[in-house]
ROKETOR-970129 format. One record per residue (C-alpha): residue in three letters; chain; x, y negated, z. Coordinates in nm, 4 decimals, padded with zeros to 6 digits, always signed. Example, Ala and Ser with C-alpha at 12.3 -4.5 7.8 and 13.67 -1.06 7.14 Angstrom:
2
+---------+--------+----------+----------+----------+
! residuo ! cadena !     east !    north !       up !
+---------+--------+----------+----------+----------+
!     ALA !      A ! +01.2300 ! +00.4500 ! +00.7800 !
!     SER !      A ! +01.3670 ! +00.1060 ! +00.7140 !
+---------+--------+----------+----------+----------+
This chain:
119
+---------+--------+----------+----------+----------+
! residuo ! cadena !     east !    north !       up !
+---------+--------+----------+----------+----------+
!     MET !      A ! +09.8023 ! -10.1930 ! +10.7128 !
!     LYS !      A ! +10.0164 ! -09.9518 ! +10.5163 !
!     ASN !      A ! +09.8766 ! -10.0896 ! +10.1908 !
!     LEU !      A ! +09.9828 ! -10.4468 ! +10.2672 !
!     VAL !      A ! +10.3291 ! -10.3422 ! +10.3767 !
!     LEU !      A ! +10.3717 ! -10.1187 ! +10.0712 !
!     CYS !      A ! +10.2479 ! -10.3933 ! +09.8382 !
!     ILE !      A ! +10.4856 ! -10.6435 ! +09.9942 !
!     LEU !      A ! +10.7810 ! -10.4061 ! +09.9687 !
!     PHE !      A ! +10.6908 ! -10.3023 ! +09.6123 !
!     PHE !      A ! +10.6565 ! -10.6616 ! +09.4976 !
!     GLY !      A ! +10.9829 ! -10.7525 ! +09.6670 !
!     ALA !      A ! +11.1604 ! -10.4632 ! +09.4948 !
!     LEU !      A ! +11.0049 ! -10.5537 ! +09.1611 !
!     VAL !      A ! +11.1162 ! -10.9137 ! +09.1891 !
!     SER !      A ! +11.4652 ! -10.8191 ! +09.3012 !
!     CYS !      A ! +11.5138 ! -10.5918 ! +08.9988 !
!     SER !      A ! +11.4285 ! -10.8514 ! +08.7370 !
!     ASP !      A ! +11.6935 ! -11.0909 ! +08.6073 !
!     LYS !      A ! +11.4623 ! -11.2707 ! +08.3664 !
!     MET !      A ! +11.2094 ! -11.4127 ! +08.6117 !
!     ASP !      A ! +11.1968 ! -11.7794 ! +08.6980 !
!     TYR !      A ! +11.2497 ! -11.8070 ! +09.0693 !
!     PRO !      A ! +11.0840 ! -12.0911 ! +09.2519 !
!     ASP !      A ! +11.2955 ! -12.3308 ! +09.4508 !
!     ALA !      A ! +11.2447 ! -12.3315 ! +09.8247 !
!     PRO !      A ! +10.9514 ! -12.5603 ! +09.8987 !
!     ASP !      A ! +11.0215 ! -12.8710 ! +10.1041 !
!     ASP !      A ! +10.7825 ! -12.7395 ! +10.3677 !
!     LEU !      A ! +10.9189 ! -12.3831 ! +10.3718 !
!     VAL !      A ! +10.7806 ! -12.1810 ! +10.6625 !
!     PRO !      A ! +11.0752 ! -12.0707 ! +10.8808 !
!     GLU !      A ! +11.1603 ! -11.7004 ! +10.8752 !
!     GLU !      A ! +11.0571 ! -11.6506 ! +11.2391 !
!     GLN !      A ! +10.7108 ! -11.7870 ! +11.1668 !
!     MET !      A ! +10.6762 ! -11.5720 ! +10.8541 !
!     VAL !      A ! +10.7558 ! -11.2672 ! +11.0659 !
!     GLU !      A ! +10.4773 ! -11.3644 ! +11.3056 !
!     TYR !      A ! +10.2301 ! -11.4371 ! +11.0252 !
!     LEU !      A ! +10.2999 ! -11.1144 ! +10.8348 !
!     HIS !      A ! +10.2794 ! -10.9154 ! +11.1570 !
!     ASP !      A ! +09.9457 ! -11.0665 ! +11.2545 !
!     LEU !      A ! +09.7973 ! -11.0573 ! +10.9040 !
!     THR !      A ! +09.8929 ! -10.6913 ! +10.8647 !
!     ILE !      A ! +09.7167 ! -10.6036 ! +11.1896 !
!     LEU !      A ! +09.4182 ! -10.8148 ! +11.0841 !
!     GLU !      A ! +09.4031 ! -10.6354 ! +10.7501 !
!     ALA !      A ! +09.4192 ! -10.2929 ! +10.9163 !
!     GLY !      A ! +09.1257 ! -10.3795 ! +11.1391 !
!     ILE !      A ! +08.9186 ! -10.5068 ! +10.8494 !
!     GLN !      A ! +09.0116 ! -10.2071 ! +10.6348 !
!     ASN !      A ! +08.8938 ! -09.9708 ! +10.9091 !
!     ARG !      A ! +08.5661 ! -10.1560 ! +10.9472 !
!     TYR !      A ! +08.4623 ! -10.2030 ! +10.5844 !
!     GLN !      A ! +08.4564 ! -09.9272 ! +10.3262 !
!     SER !      A ! +08.3365 ! -10.1487 ! +10.0417 !
!     VAL !      A ! +08.6322 ! -10.3047 ! +09.8602 !
!     ASN !      A ! +08.4260 ! -10.6128 ! +09.7707 !
!     ARG !      A ! +08.3233 ! -10.6715 ! +10.1308 !
!     TYR !      A ! +08.6710 ! -10.5905 ! +10.2578 !
!     TYR !      A ! +08.8317 ! -10.8346 ! +10.0135 !
!     LYS !      A ! +08.5959 ! -11.1212 ! +10.0968 !
!     THR !      A ! +08.6289 ! -11.0625 ! +10.4706 !
!     MET !      A ! +09.0090 ! -11.0448 ! +10.4507 !
!     ILE !      A ! +09.0272 ! -11.3731 ! +10.2582 !
!     ARG !      A ! +08.8039 ! -11.5544 ! +10.5075 !
!     SER !      A ! +08.9739 ! -11.4005 ! +10.8093 !
!     GLY !      A ! +09.3222 ! -11.4706 ! +10.6760 !
!     GLU !      A ! +09.2328 ! -11.8332 ! +10.6102 !
!     LYS !      A ! +09.0863 ! -11.8678 ! +10.9608 !
!     TYR !      A ! +09.3937 ! -11.7099 ! +11.1146 !
!     LEU !      A ! +09.6331 ! -11.9413 ! +10.9306 !
!     LYS !      A ! +09.4204 ! -12.2436 ! +11.0193 !
!     SER !      A ! +09.4265 ! -12.1424 ! +11.3872 !
!     LYS !      A ! +09.8069 ! -12.1506 ! +11.3661 !
!     GLY !      A ! +09.8061 ! -12.4967 ! +11.2048 !
!     MET !      A ! +09.9117 ! -12.3482 ! +10.8712 !
!     THR !      A ! +09.7538 ! -12.4157 ! +10.5342 !
!     VAL !      A ! +09.6985 ! -12.1320 ! +10.2902 !
!     ASP !      A ! +09.8781 ! -12.3349 ! +10.0235 !
!     ARG !      A ! +10.1927 ! -12.3783 ! +10.2356 !
!     PHE !      A ! +10.1907 ! -12.0133 ! +10.3379 !
!     GLU !      A ! +10.1557 ! -11.8992 ! +09.9763 !
!     ARG !      A ! +10.4338 ! -12.1302 ! +09.8508 !
!     SER !      A ! +10.6640 ! -11.9986 ! +10.1216 !
!     PHE !      A ! +10.5632 ! -11.6377 ! +10.0588 !
!     ASP !      A ! +10.6194 ! -11.6801 ! +09.6837 !
!     TYR !      A ! +10.9660 ! -11.8161 ! +09.7564 !
!     TYR !      A ! +11.0606 ! -11.5456 ! +10.0064 !
!     VAL !      A ! +10.9632 ! -11.2575 ! +09.7752 !
!     THR !      A ! +11.2211 ! -11.3871 ! +09.5267 !
!     GLN !      A ! +11.4897 ! -11.3651 ! +09.7957 !
!     PRO !      A ! +11.5202 ! -10.9875 ! +09.8503 !
!     GLU !      A ! +11.7609 ! -10.9928 ! +10.1437 !
!     ILE !      A ! +11.5636 ! -11.2541 ! +10.3345 !
!     PHE !      A ! +11.2299 ! -11.0948 ! +10.2507 !
!     GLN !      A ! +11.3493 ! -10.7522 ! +10.3587 !
!     ARG !      A ! +11.4675 ! -10.9005 ! +10.6881 !
!     ILE !      A ! +11.1269 ! -11.0653 ! +10.7416 !
!     THR !      A ! +10.9240 ! -10.7531 ! +10.6620 !
!     THR !      A ! +11.1544 ! -10.5306 ! +10.8661 !
!     GLN !      A ! +11.1191 ! -10.7560 ! +11.1697 !
!     ALA !      A ! +10.7393 ! -10.7637 ! +11.1305 !
!     MET !      A ! +10.7252 ! -10.3829 ! +11.1089 !
!     ASP !      A ! +10.9660 ! -10.3444 ! +11.4019 !
!     LYS !      A ! +10.7429 ! -10.5702 ! +11.6101 !
!     MET !      A ! +10.4396 ! -10.3537 ! +11.5251 !
!     THR !      A ! +10.6326 ! -10.0380 ! +11.6128 !
!     ILE !      A ! +10.7349 ! -10.1788 ! +11.9501 !
!     GLU !      A ! +10.3762 ! -10.2796 ! +12.0268 !
!     LEU !      A ! +10.2468 ! -09.9366 ! +11.9259 !
!     ASN !      A ! +10.5072 ! -09.7616 ! +12.1412 !
!     GLU !      A ! +10.4159 ! -09.9812 ! +12.4389 !
!     LYS !      A ! +10.0463 ! -09.8987 ! +12.3968 !
!     GLU !      A ! +10.1203 ! -09.5281 ! +12.3713 !
!     ALA !      A ! +10.3393 ! -09.5441 ! +12.6825 !
!     LYS !      A ! +10.0549 ! -09.7070 ! +12.8783 !
!     ARG !      A ! +09.8182 ! -09.4253 ! +12.7813 !
!     LYS !      A ! +10.0451 ! -09.1644 ! +12.9399 !
+---------+--------+----------+----------+----------+
């Protein structure tokens, strides 16, 4: 889970620091910010579970791809639309930071609630 979040934040910082990159226009079917928060939240949790289960990078990678595709399909989302929207959002540092922060905040709240129930 930490790896995905760190990769997302690193890529966002990298993109925001470069003036010479061609930024994509917002796709016509841009996924709304609220949905991206939900998707990144759920995919990060999915990745953490898979990462804990599989030690082999090859197996982990293949399982994550299949599981991510299944997850998006279950939400009525195509991988292509998700990727176009993601590619757009990472070129918009303020928006992308807001999305990732909300996804991480949601995970923190859920973790705190689970810990409170254990007590």
